[in-house]
C-alpha positions as CSV (number, residue, x, y, z in Angstrom):
1,X,97.8,81.7,93.0
2,X,98.0,85.4,91.9
3,X,98.2,88.1,94.5
4,X,94.6,89.4,94.0
5,X,93.2,85.9,94.7
6,X,95.5,85.5,97.7
7,X,94.3,88.8,99.2
8,X,90.7,88.0,98.3
9,X,90.9,84.6,100.1
10,X,92.6,86.3,103.1
11,X,89.8,88.8,103.4
12,X,87.1,86.1,103.0
13,X,88.6,84.1,105.8
14,X,89.1,87.1,108.2
15,X,87.7,86.7,111.6
16,X,85.7,88.4,112.9
17,X,85.9,90.9,109.9
18,X,88.3,92.9,107.7
19,X,88.5,96.7,107.5
20,X,88.6,99.1,104.5
21,X,89.5,102.4,106.1
22,X,91.1,105.8,105.5
23,X,90.3,109.4,104.7
24,X,87.7,110.1,102.1
25,X,90.0,111.9,99.7
26,X,93.7,112.5,99.3
27,X,94.4,115.9,100.8
28,X,98.2,115.7,100.6
29,X,100.9,113.1,100.6
30,X,101.8,114.1,104.2
31,X,98.2,113.6,105.4
32,X,97.8,110.2,103.7
33,X,101.1,108.9,105.3
34,X,99.9,110.2,108.7
35,X,96.5,108.5,108.4
36,X,98.0,105.2,107.1
37,X,100.5,105.1,110.0
38,X,97.9,105.5,112.7
39,X,95.1,103.4,111.2
40,X,97.5,100.5,110.6
41,X,98.7,100.8,114.2
42,X,95.2,100.4,115.4
43,X,94.1,97.5,113.2
44,X,97.4,95.6,113.7
45,X,96.9,95.9,117.5
46,X,93.4,94.4,117.1
47,X,94.5,91.7,114.6
48,X,92.2,93.0,111.9
49,X,93.2,92.9,108.2
50,X,93.4,96.4,106.8
51,X,93.0,97.7,103.3
52,X,93.8,101.4,103.2
53,X,91.3,103.6,101.4
54,X,91.4,107.1,99.9
55,X,90.2,108.6,96.6
56,X,92.2,110.5,94.0
57,X,89.1,112.3,92.6
58,X,85.6,112.8,94.1
59,X,83.7,113.2,90.8
60,X,80.3,113.0,92.5
61,X,80.2,116.2,94.5
62,X,77.2,118.4,95.4
63,X,78.8,121.5,94.0
64,X,81.3,122.1,91.2
65,X,83.2,124.4,93.6
66,X,83.9,121.5,96.0
67,X,87.3,120.0,96.6
68,X,87.9,116.9,94.4
69,X,91.4,115.7,95.2
70,X,94.7,115.7,93.3
71,X,93.5,113.8,90.2
72,X,94.4,110.4,88.7
73,X,98.1,110.7,88.0
74,X,99.2,112.5,91.2
75,X,96.7,110.6,93.3
76,X,98.0,107.2,92.2
77,X,101.6,108.2,92.8
78,X,100.7,109.1,96.4
79,X,98.7,105.8,96.9
80,X,101.6,103.8,95.5
81,X,104.1,105.5,97.9
82,X,101.9,104.8,101.0
83,X,101.3,101.2,99.8
84,X,105.1,100.6,99.7
85,X,106.0,102.6,102.8
86,X,103.5,100.8,105.1
87,X,103.1,97.5,103.2
88,X,99.4,98.0,102.9
89,X,96.9,96.9,100.2
90,X,95.0,99.8,98.7
91,X,91.4,100.4,97.7
92,X,90.3,103.4,95.7
93,X,87.3,104.1,93.4
94,X,86.9,104.7,89.7
95,X,84.3,106.6,87.8
96,X,85.1,105.9,84.2
97,X,86.1,102.8,82.3
98,X,89.2,104.6,81.0
99,X,90.6,104.9,84.5
100,X,90.6,101.2,85.3
101,X,93.8,100.1,83.7
102,X,95.9,102.8,85.4
103,X,94.2,102.3,88.8
104,X,94.7,98.5,88.5
105,X,98.4,99.0,88.4
106,X,98.3,100.4,91.9
107,X,95.2,99.5,93.7
108,X,94.5,96.0,95.1
109,X,90.8,96.6,95.3
110,X,88.9,98.7,92.7
111,X,85.7,100.2,94.2
112,X,82.7,100.9,92.0
113,X,80.7,103.9,93.4
114,X,77.1,103.3,94.4
115,X,75.6,105.5,91.6
116,X,77.5,103.5,89.0
117,X,76.8,100.0,90.4
118,X,74.9,98.9,87.3
119,X,77.2,100.4,84.7
120,X,78.2,97.4,82.7
121,X,81.1,98.9,80.8
122,X,82.6,100.2,84.0
123,X,82.2,96.9,85.8
124,X,83.7,94.9,82.9
125,X,86.7,97.3,82.6
126,X,87.3,97.0,86.3
127,X,87.0,93.3,86.3
128,X,89.5,92.9,83.4
129,X,92.2,94.4,85.6
130,X,92.2,91.2,87.6
131,X,91.9,93.1,90.9
132,X,89.3,92.6,93.6
133,X,86.2,94.6,92.8
134,X,84.1,96.1,95.6
135,X,80.7,97.2,94.3
136,X,78.7,99.6,96.4
137,X,74.9,99.1,96.3
138,X,73.1,102.0,94.7
139,X,71.1,104.0,97.2
140,X,68.2,103.5,94.7
141,X,68.7,99.7,94.4
142,X,67.1,96.6,95.9
143,X,69.7,94.2,97.4
144,X,68.9,91.7,94.7
145,X,70.4,94.0,92.1
146,X,73.9,93.3,93.5
147,X,73.6,89.7,92.4
148,X,73.5,90.9,88.8
149,X,76.3,93.4,89.3
150,X,78.5,90.8,90.8
151,X,77.7,88.4,88.0
152,X,78.8,91.0,85.4
153,X,82.2,91.0,87.0
154,X,82.4,87.2,87.1
155,X,81.3,86.9,83.4
156,X,84.2,89.2,82.5
157,X,86.5,86.6,83.9
158,X,87.1,87.9,87.5
159,X,85.8,85.8,90.4
160,X,87.2,88.2,93.1
161,X,84.2,90.4,93.8
162,X,82.5,91.8,96.9
163,X,79.4,93.8,97.5
164,X,78.9,96.7,99.9
165,X,75.8,98.1,101.6
166,X,75.8,101.9,102.0
167,X,72.2,102.8,102.7
168,X,69.0,103.4,100.8
169,X,67.4,106.8,100.0
170,X,64.6,107.7,102.4
171,X,63.0,110.8,101.0
172,X,65.1,113.5,99.4
173,X,67.9,114.2,101.9
174,X,68.2,111.1,104.1
175,X,69.4,107.5,104.0
176,X,68.4,104.5,106.1
177,X,70.2,101.2,106.6
178,X,67.9,98.1,106.3
179,X,69.8,95.3,108.2
180,X,67.9,92.7,106.1
181,X,70.1,93.8,103.2
182,X,73.2,92.4,104.9
183,X,71.5,89.0,104.8
184,X,69.9,89.3,101.3
185,X,73.1,90.6,99.7
186,X,74.7,87.2,100.5
187,X,72.7,85.9,97.6
188,X,75.5,87.5,95.5
189,X,77.7,84.6,96.8
190,X,80.6,86.8,97.8
191,X,81.8,88.8,100.8
192,X,79.4,91.5,102.1
193,X,80.8,94.8,103.3
194,X,79.0,97.4,105.4
195,X,79.9,101.1,104.7
196,X,79.1,102.4,108.1
197,X,80.0,106.1,107.3
198,X,78.5,106.9,103.9
199,X,75.3,105.2,105.2
200,X,74.8,108.1,107.5
201,X,75.0,110.8,104.9
202,X,72.2,113.3,104.4
203,X,72.7,114.1,100.7
204,X,72.4,117.8,99.8
205,X,70.7,118.2,103.1
206,X,72.7,121.1,104.5
207,X,71.9,124.6,103.5
208,X,74.9,127.0,103.2
209,X,75.1,130.6,104.1
210,X,74.9,132.7,101.0
211,X,72.9,130.0,99.1
212,X,73.5,126.5,97.9
213,X,73.6,123.2,99.7
214,X,76.1,120.5,100.8
215,X,75.8,117.0,102.2
216,X,75.4,116.7,105.9
217,X,75.5,113.6,108.0
218,X,74.8,111.8,111.3
219,X,78.3,110.9,112.6
220,X,77.0,110.2,116.1
221,X,75.0,107.2,114.6
222,X,78.0,105.5,113.0
223,X,78.5,103.2,116.1
224,X,74.8,102.3,115.9
225,X,75.0,101.1,112.3
226,X,78.4,99.5,112.8
227,X,77.2,97.5,115.8
228,X,74.2,96.3,113.8
229,X,76.4,95.2,110.9
230,X,78.8,93.2,112.9
231,X,76.1,91.5,114.9
232,X,74.4,90.5,111.7
233,X,77.7,89.0,110.5
234,X,79.1,91.1,107.7
235,X,82.5,90.1,106.3
236,X,84.0,93.5,106.2
237,X,83.6,97.1,107.4
238,X,84.2,100.2,105.3
239,X,84.9,103.3,107.4
240,X,86.1,106.7,106.4
241,X,88.3,108.1,109.2
242,X,89.9,111.5,109.7
243,X,92.1,113.1,112.3
244,X,90.2,116.4,112.0
245,X,86.7,115.7,110.8
246,X,85.4,119.3,111.3
247,X,88.0,120.6,108.8
248,X,87.9,117.7,106.3
249,X,87.3,119.1,102.8
250,X,85.0,116.2,101.8
251,X,82.3,114.4,103.8
252,X,83.4,115.8,107.1
253,X,80.0,115.1,108.8
254,X,80.4,111.3,108.2
255,X,84.0,110.7,108.8
256,X,84.8,108.9,112.1
257,X,87.4,110.6,114.3
258,X,90.7,108.9,114.3
259,X,91.1,109.3,118.1
260,X,88.0,107.1,118.6
261,X,88.9,104.4,116.0
262,X,90.5,101.9,118.4
263,X,87.7,102.3,121.0
264,X,85.0,101.6,118.4
265,X,86.8,98.7,116.7
266,X,87.5,97.0,120.0
267,X,83.7,97.1,120.8
268,X,82.8,95.8,117.3
269,X,85.3,92.9,117.6
270,X,83.7,92.0,120.9
271,X,80.2,92.0,119.4
272,X,81.2,90.1,116.4
273,X,82.9,87.3,118.4
274,X,79.8,86.6,120.5
275,X,77.3,86.9,117.6
276,X,76.4,83.9,115.4
277,X,75.5,86.3,112.6
278,X,77.5,84.4,109.9
279,X,75.7,81.2,110.6
280,X,72.3,80.7,109.1
281,X,69.7,80.1,111.7
282,X,68.0,76.7,111.4
283,X,64.4,77.2,112.1
284,X,62.4,74.2,113.2
285,X,58.7,74.5,112.3
286,X,57.6,71.1,113.4
287,X,55.0,71.2,116.2
288,X,56.4,71.8,119.7
289,X,55.9,68.9,122.1
290,X,56.7,68.8,125.8
């Protein structure tokens, strides 16, 4: 069994769930090592499988002046170092088919951004690396679309795919999370992940002094969405975590504070263990008799 399939099977069998977590973007090698150390300590203590997440380039920013990260070459070097240093699998995202081969040499999971979830060439290029593919559902997509996206990966010869709910556009500057999607996305016949941080974004919803806009967010509702997701029975949680969210260069309003990570995950584990969300409810519609 190859290493990707072994990791995929481990994540599928995780109880009560696995975690994809880390800072939104690589700010520095020192910061990545710091975050990996502390997040791994928390998840190891709670017995949760961890895949460490960070991005080398944030191509989809509200402003061209926004911080994007160190770029492909330098970013992958840093991710490879932290992978070896802390013996952690890595998840990071790609934006172009040409990036997939290089990213596949380092990452264990290649993530397809929500806006690109239907891009066939990108899905096929990612699939051909043989790595696990995590496809985020587009904010504009019905959950049924993810069945087709997952099938594109499988038809390219890669069975190791998962799908991720990250909210649905509700007007111009807001997202909502429809819990029914966690159930409906199971029709893709693969693990379902809940992105409980990006789901609270308010895209381009924050006006800046001097003009322009930035994305805001509702960090205080992250526990609400996370509690719902684990009660419904998702297989994994995606969380962006930061030690200093107010000064994070990217998506600060929707990164969860590192100091509260253990407390929140402890509660989510407790909810997941008493829920029967992963079991389909058998509804008996025969007439009730005393």
